[in-house]
C-alpha positions in Angstrom: -54.2 56.4 11.4 -53.6 52.9 9.9 -50.2 51.8 8.9 -50.3 50.4 5.4 -47.7 47.7 4.5 -47.2 45.9 1.1 -45.0 42.9 0.6 -44.3 41.7 -2.9 -41.9 39.7 -4.9 -41.2 42.2 -7.7 -39.8 39.6 -10.1 -37.1 41.9 -11.2 -39.6 44.4 -12.5 -40.8 42.1 -15.3 -44.3 43.6 -15.3 -42.9 47.1 -15.0 -45.6 49.6 -16.0 -48.4 47.9 -14.0 -46.1 47.5 -11.1 -45.1 51.2 -11.1 -48.7 52.3 -11.5 -49.9 50.1 -8.6 -47.2 51.1 -6.2 -47.8 54.8 -7.0 -51.5 54.5 -6.4 -51.3 52.3 -3.3 -48.7 54.6 -1.7 -47.9 52.2 1.2 -46.3 53.5 4.4 -43.9 50.5 4.3 -43.0 48.6 1.1 -41.1 45.3 1.3 -39.9 44.1 -2.1 -38.1 40.9 -2.9 -36.2 40.1 -6.2 -35.1 43.7 -6.7 -32.4 44.4 -9.3 -29.9 47.2 -9.1 -27.1 48.0 -11.6 -24.9 50.9 -10.3 -24.5 53.6 -12.9 -26.8 52.0 -15.5 -29.0 54.3 -17.4 -32.1 52.2 -17.0 -33.8 50.0 -19.5 -33.7 46.2 -19.7 -31.2 43.5 -19.3 -31.6 39.7 -19.3 -30.9 37.1 -16.5 -29.8 33.8 -17.9 -29.6 30.5 -16.1 -28.9 27.7 -18.5 -31.7 27.8 -21.1 -33.9 30.0 -19.0 -34.0 33.8 -19.7 -35.9 36.5 -17.8 -36.0 40.2 -18.6 -34.8 42.3 -15.7 -35.3 46.0 -15.1 -31.8 47.3 -14.6 -33.0 50.4 -12.7 -35.8 48.8 -10.6 -34.5 50.1 -7.3 -34.2 53.6 -8.6 -37.6 53.4 -10.4 -39.4 52.6 -7.2 -37.5 55.2 -5.3 -38.6 57.8 -7.9 -42.3 57.0 -7.5 -42.1 57.0 -3.7 -40.2 60.2 -3.1 -41.4 60.6 0.4 -39.9 57.3 1.5 -36.4 56.3 2.7 -35.0 53.4 0.7 -32.9 50.5 2.1 -31.3 48.0 -0.2 -30.0 44.6 1.0 -28.2 42.7 -1.8 -28.2 38.9 -1.5 -25.9 38.3 -4.5 -23.9 40.1 -7.2 -23.7 38.6 -10.7 -24.1 39.0 -14.4 -27.0 40.2 -16.4 -26.8 40.4 -20.2 -27.2 43.2 -22.7 -27.0 41.0 -25.8 -23.5 39.4 -25.6 -22.3 41.9 -23.1 -22.2 41.1 -19.4 -23.3 43.7 -16.9 -22.6 43.3 -13.2 -25.8 43.6 -11.1 -26.9 43.3 -7.5 -30.1 41.4 -6.5 -31.9 41.3 -3.3 -34.4 43.0 -0.9 -35.5 46.6 -1.0 -37.5 48.3 1.8 -39.1 51.7 1.6 -40.3 53.5 4.7 -42.3 56.7 4.7 -40.5 59.7 6.1 -42.0 60.6 9.4 -41.9 57.0 10.6 -38.5 56.9 12.3 -36.5 53.7 11.8 -35.2 53.1 15.4 -33.6 49.7 15.0 -32.3 47.5 12.1 -30.9 44.0 11.5 -29.8 42.7 8.2 -28.1 39.4 7.4 -28.1 36.1 5.6 -30.5 33.3 6.6 -29.0 30.9 4.1 -25.5 30.9 2.8 -23.5 34.1 2.5 -22.7 36.7 -0.1 -21.2 34.8 -3.1 -17.7 35.7 -4.0 -18.3 35.3 -7.8 -21.6 35.2 -9.6 -25.0 34.4 -8.2 -23.8 31.1 -6.7 -25.1 27.5 -7.0 -28.6 26.4 -6.0 -29.9 26.8 -3.4 -28.5 30.3 -3.7 -27.9 32.6 -0.7 -30.9 34.4 0.8 -31.1 37.2 3.3 -33.6 39.1 5.5 -34.0 42.7 6.6 -35.6 43.6 9.9 -36.4 47.1 11.1 -38.2 48.6 14.1 -40.2 51.7 13.3 -41.9 54.2 15.7 -45.5 55.2 15.0 -45.9 58.8 16.3 -49.7 58.6 15.9 -49.9 55.4 18.0 -47.1 56.2 20.4 -45.6 52.8 19.9 -43.2 50.8 17.8 -43.6 47.8 15.5 -41.0 45.5 14.1 -41.3 44.4 10.4 -39.0 41.7 9.0 -39.0 40.7 5.3 -37.3 37.7 3.9 -36.9 35.8 0.6 -36.7 32.0 1.3 -34.2 29.8 -0.5 -35.3 28.1 -3.7 -34.6 24.4 -4.0 -34.8 22.9 -7.5 -36.3 19.8 -5.9 -39.4 21.7 -4.8 -40.9 23.5 -1.7 -40.8 20.7 0.8 -39.0 20.7 4.1 -35.2 20.2 4.1 -32.5 20.6 6.7 -31.4 23.8 4.9 -34.9 25.3 5.2 -35.1 24.4 8.9 -31.8 26.0 9.5 -33.1 29.0 7.6 -36.1 29.3 9.9 -33.9 29.3 13.0 -31.6 31.9 11.4 -34.6 34.1 10.7 -35.7 33.9 14.3 -32.2 34.9 15.5 -32.4 37.9 13.2 -35.8 38.9 14.5 -34.6 38.7 18.1 -31.8 41.2 17.3 -34.2 44.0 16.5 -37.5 43.3 18.1 -38.5 44.4 21.6 -40.6 41.8 23.4 -44.2 42.9 23.9 -44.2 45.0 20.8 -46.0 44.0 17.5 -44.1 41.9 15.0 -44.8 41.4 11.3 -42.8 38.8 9.2 -43.5 38.8 5.5 -42.1 37.8 2.1 -41.7 35.1 -0.5 -41.0 32.1 1.7 -40.8 29.5 -1.1 -42.6 27.1 1.2 -45.7 24.9 1.5 -48.3 25.9 4.1 -47.5 22.8 6.2 -43.8 23.6 6.5 -42.1 23.1 9.8 -40.9 26.7 9.4 -44.2 27.9 10.6 -43.9 25.9 13.8 -40.5 27.5 14.4 -42.0 31.0 13.8 -44.9 30.0 16.1 -42.5 30.0 19.0 -42.5 33.8 18.6 -46.4 33.7 18.6 -46.5 34.5 14.9 -49.6 33.4 13.0 -50.0 33.5 9.2 -52.8 35.6 7.7 -52.7 34.0 4.2 -53.7 30.5 5.2 -55.8 31.4 8.2 -58.0 33.8 6.3 -58.9 31.4 3.5 -56.6 32.6 0.7 -55.4 29.7 -1.4 -53.4 31.4 -4.1 -50.5 33.9 -3.9 -49.6 33.6 -7.6 -50.9 35.4 -10.7 -51.6 34.2 -14.2 -47.9 34.9 -15.0 -47.1 31.8 -13.0 -48.4 28.7 -14.9 -47.3 26.0 -12.5 -49.0 24.1 -9.8 -48.3 24.9 -6.1 -50.0 28.2 -5.7 -48.6 29.1 -2.3 -45.3 31.0 -2.0 -45.9 34.3 -0.1 -46.9 34.7 3.5 -47.5 37.4 6.1 -47.4 36.6 9.8 -48.2 38.7 12.8 -48.1 38.5 16.6 -51.2 39.1 18.8 -50.0 42.7 19.5 -50.6 43.6 15.9 -54.1 45.0 15.4 -55.1 43.9 11.9 -57.4 46.4 10.3 -57.3 44.9 6.8 -55.5 42.1 5.1 -55.7 41.1 1.4 -53.9 38.9 -1.1 -54.3 41.3 -4.0 -55.6 39.5 -7.1 -55.8 42.6 -9.3 -53.8 44.3 -10.7 -51.3 41.6 -11.7 -47.9 43.3 -11.3 -45.6 40.2 -11.0 -45.9 36.4 -11.0 -46.6 36.9 -7.3 -49.6 38.6 -5.7 -49.0 41.5 -3.4 -49.8 41.1 0.3 -51.5 44.1 1.8 -51.8 44.7 5.5 -53.3 47.7 7.3 -52.4 47.9 11.0 -54.9 49.8 13.1 
């Protein structure tokens, strides 16, 4: 039986109803979400993220919302930062980061979580480029009698653009170090997420040392963004696999649009 994996930048749940409907219908075995909001004890609804003149609606209960539509999954939340969202003039403390959902019956037999850029900020979301983390987990597939390691990350955002920088190179090496904490050599490895990088980034050469190859660029996909994203530079999200991973299907999902990013869908034979 194929293992279905979806990786997606959830954009704080901005396109909430289509997102919930898509995830419920897709029912992935493993779901890797970036930009997930969580407000402890909040009764749901909407808050606003403000950064200077920029404002973005955020679903306060996004983590709980996804957990509710995937009741047969274990949920893991890895906050990268803790800072204020706004309910009018009132500040509400929120957490923001990665969420991973793994179907029950797929034992998680190893994990590694940590920062690949910066560290958890003491106060607020921090200065740009803000801290970023990654979550790696090794799961056993009873039907295949083997294990696979999946690592999701959200790459740092540099206000100057997506080009290579010393910080991004250091991030790549930190990601490799995290992978090596959880992966067993000879087993399949998947690395996915919103990398915030161009396809020619030196990061991919670093990941290539683990025999990882990207499926987005090598399979002819030229756009990982949706119509919600009006800017140029249509690459952001990537999914890489080692030769041990038997790819049954891979797609950069154009429809439905559930974020300003497209979902990446992988089925492992």
